[in-house]
C-alpha positions in Angstrom: 6.3 -66.4 42.6 3.7 -68.9 41.3 1.1 -67.8 43.8 1.4 -64.0 42.9 -1.3 -62.5 40.7 -0.2 -62.3 37.0 -0.9 -58.5 37.1 1.6 -58.0 40.0 4.3 -60.1 38.3 3.8 -58.1 35.1 4.3 -55.0 37.1 7.5 -56.3 38.7 9.0 -57.2 35.3 8.2 -53.8 33.9 10.6 -52.4 36.4 13.5 -54.6 35.4 15.4 -53.0 32.6 18.6 -55.1 32.0 18.1 -57.5 29.3 20.3 -60.1 30.9 18.1 -59.9 34.1 15.0 -60.5 32.1 16.5 -63.4 30.2 17.5 -65.0 33.6 14.1 -64.4 35.0 12.4 -66.0 32.2 14.1 -69.3 32.9 12.9 -69.5 36.5 9.3 -70.6 35.7 6.8 -71.2 32.9 4.8 -68.2 34.4 7.6 -65.9 34.3 8.7 -67.1 30.7 5.1 -66.5 29.4 4.6 -63.1 31.1 8.2 -61.8 30.2 7.7 -62.8 26.6 4.3 -61.2 26.4 5.6 -57.8 27.8 9.0 -57.7 25.9 8.6 -54.9 23.4 12.2 -54.7 21.8 14.9 -57.1 20.8 18.2 -56.9 19.0 19.5 -59.8 17.2 22.4 -60.5 14.7 25.1 -63.0 13.8 24.3 -65.2 16.8 20.8 -65.9 15.6 21.7 -69.2 14.2 19.4 -70.6 11.4 18.0 -67.2 10.9 14.5 -67.9 9.5 13.6 -70.5 12.0 15.2 -68.6 14.9 13.3 -65.5 14.1 9.9 -67.4 13.7 10.5 -68.8 17.3 11.3 -65.4 18.6 8.1 -63.9 17.1 6.1 -66.7 18.6 7.5 -65.9 22.0 7.5 -62.1 21.8 3.9 -61.6 20.6 3.8 -57.9 21.3 7.0 -57.1 19.8 7.1 -53.4 18.8 10.8 -52.7 18.2 13.3 -55.0 16.4 16.9 -54.4 15.3 18.6 -56.8 13.2 22.3 -56.1 13.0 24.8 -58.3 11.0 27.8 -55.9 11.5 31.1 -57.9 11.6 29.3 -60.9 10.0 31.4 -63.6 8.3 29.9 -66.8 6.6 31.3 -69.0 9.4 28.5 -67.2 11.6 25.8 -69.0 9.6 23.2 -67.7 7.2 21.7 -64.3 7.5 18.1 -63.4 7.6 16.9 -63.5 4.0 13.7 -62.6 2.2 11.9 -65.7 3.4 12.7 -64.8 7.0 11.6 -61.2 6.6 8.3 -62.5 5.1 7.7 -64.8 8.1 8.6 -62.0 10.6 6.3 -59.4 8.8 3.5 -61.9 9.0 3.9 -62.6 12.7 4.7 -59.2 14.3 1.5 -57.3 13.9 2.5 -54.8 16.6 5.8 -53.7 15.1 6.3 -49.9 14.9 10.1 -49.7 14.9 12.5 -51.8 12.6 16.3 -51.4 11.9 18.1 -53.6 9.3 21.9 -53.2 9.4 24.3 -55.0 7.1 21.6 -57.4 6.0 23.3 -58.4 2.7 20.7 -61.2 1.9 17.6 -59.0 1.7 16.6 -57.4 -1.5 13.6 -55.6 -2.9 11.1 -58.6 -2.7 12.0 -58.9 0.9 11.7 -55.4 1.8 8.2 -55.4 0.0 7.0 -57.7 2.7 7.1 -54.8 5.1 4.1 -53.5 3.4 2.1 -55.9 5.7 3.3 -53.9 8.7 0.6 -51.3 8.7 1.6 -50.0 12.1 5.4 -49.5 11.2 6.2 -46.0 12.2 10.1 -46.0 12.0 12.4 -47.8 9.3 16.1 -47.7 9.3 18.2 -49.3 6.5 21.9 -49.2 7.2 24.2 -50.9 4.7 21.6 -53.0 3.0 23.4 -53.2 -0.4 20.7 -54.9 -2.5 17.8 -52.6 -1.8 16.8 -50.2 -4.7 14.1 -47.6 -5.2 11.7 -50.4 -6.3 11.6 -51.8 -2.8 11.5 -48.5 -1.1 8.6 -47.4 -3.1 6.8 -50.6 -1.9 7.4 -49.5 1.7 6.3 -46.0 1.0 2.9 -47.2 -0.4 2.3 -50.0 2.0 3.5 -48.7 5.3 0.8 -46.1 5.7 1.9 -45.0 9.4 5.6 -44.5 8.4 6.9 -41.2 9.9 10.7 -41.8 10.2 13.0 -43.0 7.5 16.7 -43.5 7.6 18.8 -44.6 4.7 22.5 -45.0 5.3 25.1 -46.4 2.8 22.3 -47.7 0.5 24.2 -47.2 -2.7 21.6 -48.7 -5.2 18.8 -46.3 -4.3 18.6 -43.6 -7.0 15.3 -42.9 -8.7 13.1 -40.9 -6.4 9.4 -42.0 -7.0 9.4 -43.1 -3.3 10.5 -39.6 -2.2 7.8 -37.9 -4.4 5.2 -40.3 -3.1 6.2 -39.7 0.6 6.0 -36.0 -0.1 2.6 -36.2 -1.5 1.4 -38.3 1.3 3.1 -35.8 3.9 3.4 -38.3 6.7 7.1 -38.2 7.3 8.4 -36.2 10.3 11.9 -37.5 10.1 14.2 -38.2 7.0 17.9 -39.1 7.2 19.9 -39.8 4.1 23.7 -40.5 4.4 26.2 -41.7 1.9 23.6 -42.9 -0.8 25.5 -41.9 -3.9 22.5 -42.2 -6.1 20.8 -39.3 -4.3 22.1 -35.8 -4.5 21.0 -32.8 -2.5 19.1 -31.2 -5.4 17.0 -34.3 -5.9 15.7 -34.0 -2.2 13.8 -30.8 -3.2 11.4 -33.1 -5.0 10.0 -33.9 -1.4 7.8 -31.0 -2.2 4.9 -30.5 0.3 6.4 -33.2 2.5 8.7 -30.6 3.8 5.8 -29.0 5.7 5.5 -31.7 8.3 9.1 -32.7 8.5 10.6 -32.1 12.0 14.1 -33.6 11.4 16.1 -33.8 8.2 19.8 -35.0 7.6 21.6 -35.2 4.4 25.1 -36.2 4.1 27.0 -37.4 1.0 30.0 -39.7 1.3 33.1 -37.8 2.4 35.7 -37.7 -0.2 39.4 -37.1 0.5 39.5 -33.8 -1.2 36.6 -32.4 1.0 39.0 -30.8 3.4 41.0 -29.0 0.9 40.4 -25.9 -1.3 38.2 -26.4 -4.3 38.9 -24.9 -7.7 35.5 -23.0 -8.1 35.1 -19.4 -7.6 32.3 -18.4 -5.5 30.5 -15.0 -5.6 30.0 -14.0 -1.9 27.2 -11.6 -2.9 25.2 -14.4 -4.6 21.8 -14.9 -2.9 20.0 -18.2 -3.4 17.0 -16.7 -1.5 16.5 -13.6 -3.5 13.8 -15.2 -5.6 11.5 -17.9 -4.2 11.7 -20.4 -6.9 10.8 -23.4 -4.8 7.3 -23.2 -3.5 7.4 -25.2 -0.3 7.8 -24.4 3.5 9.7 -26.0 6.3 7.7 -24.6 9.1 7.9 -27.7 11.4 11.6 -28.4 10.8 13.5 -28.4 14.2 16.6 -30.4 13.5 18.7 -29.8 10.3 22.0 -31.4 9.3 23.8 -30.9 6.1 27.3 -32.3 5.4 29.7 -32.7 2.6 27.6 -31.2 -0.2 28.4 -28.7 -2.8 25.9 -26.0 -3.5 27.4 -24.3 -6.5 26.2 -23.6 -9.2 23.0 -25.4 -8.1 21.0 -23.9 -5.4 19.9 -27.2 -3.9 19.3 -27.6 -0.3 20.8 -24.1 0.6 17.3 -22.7 -0.2 16.1 -24.7 2.8 18.0 -22.4 5.2 15.6 -19.5 4.4 12.5 -21.5 5.0 13.0 -22.8 8.7 10.7 -21.0 11.1 11.0 -23.4 14.0 14.6 -24.6 13.8 16.3 -25.4 17.1 19.3 -27.4 16.1 21.6 -26.8 13.1 24.6 -28.8 11.8 26.5 -27.5 8.7 29.7 -29.6 8.0 31.8 -28.7 5.0 28.9 -27.4 2.9 30.6 -25.8 -0.1 29.8 -22.2 -1.2 27.6 -21.2 1.5 27.9 -17.5 2.3 26.7 -14.7 4.6 23.4 -14.3 2.7 22.5 -18.0 3.5 23.1 -17.7 7.2 21.3 -14.2 7.3 18.3 -15.7 5.5 18.1 -18.4 8.1 18.5 -16.1 11.0 15.7 -13.8 9.7 13.3 -16.8 9.3 13.5 -18.2 12.8 14.4 -17.2 16.3 14.2 -20.6 18.2 17.8 -21.7 17.4 19.4 -23.3 20.6 22.3 -25.3 19.1 24.7 -24.6 16.2 27.5 -26.8 14.9 29.5 -25.6 11.8 32.5 -27.2 10.2 34.4 -24.9 7.8 37.1 -25.4 5.3 38.9 -23.1 2.9 37.2 -22.0 -0.3 37.9 -19.3 -2.9 35.6 -16.4 -3.1 35.6 -13.6 -5.7 33.7 -10.3 -5.6 32.1 -8.5 -8.4 35.1 -6.2 -8.8 37.5 -9.1 -9.4 39.0 -9.3 -5.9 39.5 -12.9 -4.8 40.4 -14.4 -1.5 40.8 -17.8 0.1 38.9 -18.1 3.4 36.3 -20.0 5.2 32.6 -19.3 4.8 30.8 -16.7 6.9 32.2 -13.4 8.0 31.3 -11.0 10.9 28.1 -10.3 9.2 26.9 -13.8 10.0 28.3 -13.8 13.5 26.6 -10.4 14.4 23.3 -11.6 12.9 23.5 -14.8 15.0 24.3 -12.7 18.2 21.4 -10.4 17.6 18.7 -12.9 16.7 19.2 -15.8 19.0 18.6 -15.0 22.8 18.1 -18.8 23.3 21.3 -20.0 21.7 23.0 -22.4 24.2 25.4 -24.7 22.2 28.0 -23.5 19.8 30.5 -25.9 18.0 32.9 -24.5 15.5 35.5 -26.5 13.6 38.0 -25.1 11.1 40.0 -27.2 8.7 43.0 -26.2 6.6 43.6 -22.8 8.3 47.2 -21.9 9.4 48.0 -21.9 13.0 48.7 -18.2 13.5 46.2 -15.3 13.6 45.3 -13.5 11.5 44.5 -16.4 9.1 41.9 -17.5 6.6 39.1 -17.7 9.1 36.4 -15.4 7.7 35.2 -13.7 10.9 37.4 -11.8 13.4 37.9 -12.2 17.2 35.7 -9.2 17.7 32.9 -10.8 16.1 33.2 -14.0 18.0 33.5 -12.1 21.4 30.2 -10.4 20.5 28.5 -13.7 20.1 29.7 -15.3 23.3 28.9 -12.1 25.1 25.3 -11.8 23.7 24.1 -15.4 24.1 23.4 -17.7 27.1 25.9 -20.3 25.8 26.1 -23.3 28.1 28.4 -25.5 25.8 31.2 -24.2 23.6 33.4 -26.4 21.5 36.2 -24.7 19.5 38.4 -26.8 17.0 41.5 -25.2 15.5 40.2 -21.8 16.3 43.3 -19.7 15.9 41.6 -16.5 16.7 40.8 -17.7 20.2 43.3 -16.8 22.8 43.7 -15.8 26.4 41.6 -12.6 25.8 38.8 -14.9 24.7 39.3 -17.1 27.8 39.0 -13.9 29.9 35.7 -12.9 28.2 34.3 -16.4 28.7 35.2 -16.2 32.5 32.5 -13.7 32.9 29.7 -15.8 31.1 27.0 -16.7 33.8 25.9 -19.8 31.8 28.9 -21.7 30.4 28.9 -25.2 31.8 31.2 -27.2 29.3 34.1 -25.9 27.3 36.1 -28.1 24.8 39.2 -26.7 23.1 41.0 -28.6 20.4 44.1 -27.5 18.7 43.7 -24.0 20.2 47.3 -23.1 20.3 46.8 -19.4 21.3 45.4 -20.5 24.7 48.0 -20.6 27.4 48.3 -20.9 31.3 47.0 -17.4 31.5 43.7 -18.5 29.9 43.5 -21.3 32.4 43.7 -18.8 35.2 40.8 -16.7 33.8 38.6 -19.7 32.9 38.9 -21.0 36.5 36.8 -18.3 37.7 33.9 -18.9 35.4 30.8 -19.1 37.5 29.1 -22.4 36.4 31.9 -24.1 34.5 31.9 -27.8 35.4 33.4 -29.6 32.4 36.7 -28.7 30.8 38.3 -30.7 27.8 41.8 -29.8 26.3 42.9 -31.7 23.3 46.3 -31.0 21.7 46.5 -27.7 23.4 50.3 -27.7 23.7 50.7 -24.2 25.2 48.9 -25.2 28.4 51.2 -26.6 31.1 51.3 -27.8 34.6 51.1 -24.2 35.8 47.6 -23.9 34.1 46.5 -27.1 35.8 47.6 -25.6 39.2 45.4 -22.5 38.4 42.4 -24.8 37.7 43.0 -26.8 40.8 43.0 -23.9 43.2 39.5 -23.0 42.1 38.1 -26.3 43.1 35.1 -26.0 40.6 35.6 -28.7 38.0 33.6 -31.8 38.0 35.2 -33.3 34.9 38.6 -32.7 33.2 39.7 -34.4 30.0 43.3 -34.0 28.9 44.4 -35.6 25.6 47.7 -35.2 23.8 48.7 -32.0 25.6 52.5 -32.4 25.7 53.2 -29.9 28.4 50.6 -31.3 30.9 51.6 -34.2 33.1 49.4 -36.8 34.7 50.5 -35.7 38.2 49.5 -32.1 37.5 46.1 -33.1 36.1 45.2 -35.6 39.0 43.0 -33.9 41.7 42.0 -30.9 39.4 38.5 -32.3 39.0 36.4 -34.9 40.6 36.7 -37.0 37.4 40.0 -36.9 35.3 40.8 -38.5 32.0 44.3 -38.2 30.9 46.1 -39.5 27.7 49.6 -38.7 26.4 48.9 -40.4 23.1 47.0 -39.2 20.0 43.7 -40.9 20.8 40.8 -42.0 18.5 38.6 -39.2 20.1 41.1 -36.6 18.8 41.0 -38.2 15.3 37.3 -37.8 15.2 37.5 -34.3 16.7 39.6 -33.0 13.8 37.6 -34.8 11.2 40.0 -37.7 10.5 38.2 -40.4 12.1 35.2 -42.6 11.1 
């Protein structure tokens, strides 16, 4: 190895991706140690860093071309030693001139003065702050001013960030392409409209407030389903570059807030709406009229109370067949559909706002490859029969879909391209249904969780890969919205 040209050794090391292998190789010789250090572009450190400041200084000296750094103190306790503090962040920002991507997670010793040191990192493109409790808007403003190349900013569980001068500055600068704000209680969805002209360049936007226990239950407000937040364009900005949009656990009544964004997305490809209160058909139709590139939609719906102008009130989920038909008509590229319903009764008809007819029109009009239905009581064996003729469906996941039985398994077994099937808490599917699937010999993957009438013996051999669980697993908790 010592006789090989340095360029050849460098090329060999580039082809080794496992960190443990690179660490082992660096111990073989001084030449490998030097070359591996020069080419290592990313490291992740945390509680095992030892004396944090000195250790990070040593790491920066060795990895001179470091471009990506993640510092994660999740699970940290005082017995693990001191965390990286402001001084350490100053040392690091002084030495890592090539840094473009930085993540700080659970760093409780860093405050605004430390974060301000990042203004030295002129090449910094992406910054993620996850549970950094001492950071306020002051430190964030220093980053906004100093990091002139910043294009991606993630703020998660940063509860002291409130005033929005940093957001207004970034909006005027117009350099951000990705903005994620989750569980920052000092920032509400109405505030984010202050981003102004910054929306023009933004390609990915996520906003989620901290989920409260009452989020899954009926609110006490009365929403007018004819209310149209897009009837007058009171916000003069555009989201023409936005491709990924996620809104979760926000209340849009009586404020218009972020609901107005839905009518301004011309390039949108992926949409997630999870428990967004008071949205209605007008919001969805405004979205569908503004773009035609949607490929993926994920919607979590709970019960809300809607009242019409003539005084008639009903309790149901958002969106009716008007939305579903508009979706079916406007999106010839729609490939992924994920629908979750919370608080609705098991039996159909129920409080779900659209009908089986509307849903069947959707799956028959769009080239859906992935379909996930959670507590969809309108979906039964007739729906499975309709799916069986879908030429594109590859993945189907059903959660708490009690109207699907063994007959549905017989239908779905003949779906031309179906390869992956997941059933969670579907208690009306039995071993007979598994036999129907097994005779088709099509499935590559089968997941069975908490389906009381399906045995392990019946599930085995139905697909090339089988995962089976009798218990109520963590994956099901998350699927029904009860997990972290």
